[in-house]
C-alpha positions as CSV (number, residue, x, y, z in Angstrom):
1,M,85.3,88.7,144.9
2,E,84.2,90.4,147.7
3,T,85.7,93.3,149.7
4,K,86.3,93.0,152.8
5,T,87.1,95.4,156.0
6,P,90.9,95.6,158.0
7,R,88.7,94.4,161.3
8,E,87.5,91.4,159.6
9,S,90.9,90.4,159.5
10,L,91.9,91.6,162.8
11,T,93.9,89.4,165.1
12,V,94.8,89.8,168.7
13,L,97.2,87.5,170.6
14,T,98.0,87.8,174.1
15,D,100.7,86.2,176.6
16,L,102.9,86.6,179.7
17,V,106.2,87.3,179.4
18,L,108.3,84.6,181.2
19,P,111.9,84.2,182.7
20,G,113.4,82.0,179.8
21,E,112.3,84.3,177.1
22,T,114.6,87.0,178.6
23,N,118.0,88.8,177.8
24,Y,120.4,89.7,180.7
25,L,118.3,93.2,181.9
26,D,115.4,90.4,182.4
27,N,113.6,92.0,178.8
28,L,111.6,90.2,176.1
29,F,114.3,88.9,173.6
30,G,113.8,91.0,170.3
31,G,113.8,87.7,168.3
32,E,110.8,86.4,170.8
33,L,108.8,89.3,169.9
34,L,109.3,89.2,166.2
35,A,107.7,85.3,166.4
36,R,105.2,86.6,168.6
37,M,104.3,89.6,166.0
38,D,104.8,87.0,162.8
39,R,102.3,84.6,164.0
40,A,99.7,87.5,164.7
41,C,100.4,88.8,161.2
42,S,100.0,85.3,159.8
43,I,96.8,84.9,161.2
44,A,95.2,88.3,160.5
45,A,96.5,87.5,156.5
46,R,94.8,83.8,156.5
47,R,91.9,85.2,157.7
48,H,91.6,88.3,155.1
49,S,92.4,85.9,152.2
50,R,92.0,82.2,153.5
51,R,93.8,80.9,151.6
52,I,97.5,79.7,152.9
53,V,100.2,83.3,153.6
54,V,103.9,83.5,153.5
55,T,105.9,85.8,155.1
56,A,107.1,87.5,152.2
57,S,108.8,90.2,153.9
58,V,109.3,92.4,157.2
59,N,109.2,95.8,156.2
60,H,110.0,97.9,159.5
61,V,110.1,96.9,162.9
62,A,110.6,99.8,166.1
63,F,111.4,98.6,168.9
64,S,110.1,101.8,170.9
65,K,110.5,100.6,174.3
66,S,111.7,97.4,176.5
67,V,109.0,94.8,177.6
68,P,110.1,93.5,180.9
69,V,109.5,90.0,182.3
70,G,105.7,89.3,183.5
71,S,104.5,91.6,181.5
72,V,101.3,90.9,179.7
73,V,101.7,91.6,176.4
74,T,99.3,92.0,173.6
75,V,100.1,92.0,170.0
76,E,97.3,93.7,167.3
77,A,97.8,92.7,163.6
78,K,94.6,93.7,160.8
79,V,95.7,93.8,156.8
80,S,96.1,97.3,156.2
81,R,95.7,96.6,152.8
82,A,95.6,94.0,150.0
83,F,97.2,94.0,145.9
84,T,96.6,91.1,144.0
85,S,98.3,88.7,146.2
86,S,100.0,89.7,148.4
87,M,98.8,92.3,151.3
88,E,100.6,94.5,153.7
89,V,99.8,93.9,157.5
90,F,100.1,96.1,160.6
91,V,101.1,94.8,163.6
92,D,100.7,96.8,167.2
93,V,102.2,95.7,170.4
94,W,101.6,96.6,173.9
95,I,101.9,96.3,177.5
96,E,100.3,96.6,180.6
97,D,101.0,98.4,183.7
98,R,100.6,95.2,186.1
99,Q,98.8,97.7,189.1
100,S,96.9,100.0,187.0
101,G,96.5,98.0,183.6
102,E,96.8,100.7,181.4
103,R,98.4,99.6,178.1
104,T,101.2,101.1,176.4
105,K,102.5,101.0,173.2
106,V,106.3,99.3,172.7
107,N,106.7,98.4,169.3
108,E,104.6,98.3,165.3
109,G,105.7,96.8,162.4
110,I,104.7,96.4,159.2
111,Y,104.8,93.0,157.3
112,T,104.2,91.5,154.0
113,F,102.2,88.4,153.4
114,V,101.8,86.6,150.1
115,A,98.7,84.8,149.3
116,V,99.4,81.1,147.8
117,D,97.5,77.8,146.7
118,E,98.7,74.3,147.5
119,T,102.0,74.4,145.2
120,G,102.8,77.4,146.1
121,K,101.8,79.5,143.1
122,P,100.5,83.3,144.2
123,V,96.4,83.6,143.9
124,P,94.1,86.6,144.4
125,I,92.7,87.7,147.4
126,P,89.6,90.2,148.2
127,K,90.6,94.0,148.2
128,I,90.0,95.8,151.1
129,Q,88.0,99.0,152.1
130,P,89.5,100.9,155.3
131,E,86.9,102.3,157.3
132,T,88.5,104.5,160.6
133,E,90.8,107.4,159.6
134,L,93.9,105.9,161.1
135,E,93.0,101.9,158.7
136,K,92.4,105.2,155.8
137,E,96.3,106.7,156.6
138,R,97.8,103.0,156.9
139,Y,95.9,102.0,153.5
140,D,97.1,104.9,151.9
141,G,100.6,104.7,153.0
142,A,100.8,101.0,151.8
143,L,101.0,101.9,148.0
144,R,104.1,104.2,148.9
145,R,105.7,101.6,151.0
146,K,105.0,98.8,148.2
147,Q,106.5,101.0,145.3
148,L,109.8,101.8,147.5
149,S,110.2,98.1,148.5
150,L,110.1,97.1,144.4
151,I,112.4,100.1,143.9
152,L,115.1,98.5,146.8
153,G,114.6,95.5,145.3
154,G,115.4,96.8,141.7
155,R,112.3,95.6,140.7
156,M,111.1,99.2,139.5
157,K,112.1,102.1,138.2
158,P,112.1,104.8,140.2
159,K,110.6,106.9,137.5
160,D,107.3,104.4,137.6
161,A,106.8,105.1,141.3
162,T,103.8,107.7,141.1
163,E,102.4,107.6,144.0
164,L,106.5,108.0,145.8
165,K,107.3,111.0,143.1
166,A,103.6,112.6,144.1
167,L,105.0,113.1,148.2
168,F,108.0,115.3,146.4
169,L,106.2,117.2,143.5
170,D,103.2,118.9,146.1
């Protein structure tokens, strides 16, 4: 199976925040933003695997700044690491200043998707080769995040989490 780069899965969704998508403070509902993030991540995972993909988990979401009505929101997602059938997808959310066009990062998240066949059975996916420094950082961190998730879910013993243990032994 051919190795791919994160760039090949890059998905960019840009949209406008409308009044019906906001709360009483005229800011985008968190759930609406999560849905946009999930869609972008799903497309990125599908681009990487070229298979049916399902959301396995939302591992991290950070709402750093509110997103006001009328904002132009850009959601950028790409696969940060591929395992046997699962892949971690990192997503960044930006808004544009209405006057200057300057972009501000307002949110980020980490999703896990699994590639499956038509019966829902997990299938193998291509490995990934990071290119940029940020991609390499996210790639390296993905294994630690996966091990932590497996430990918290009771599917791995802490003593077997070699990447996590290495953080504390250095």
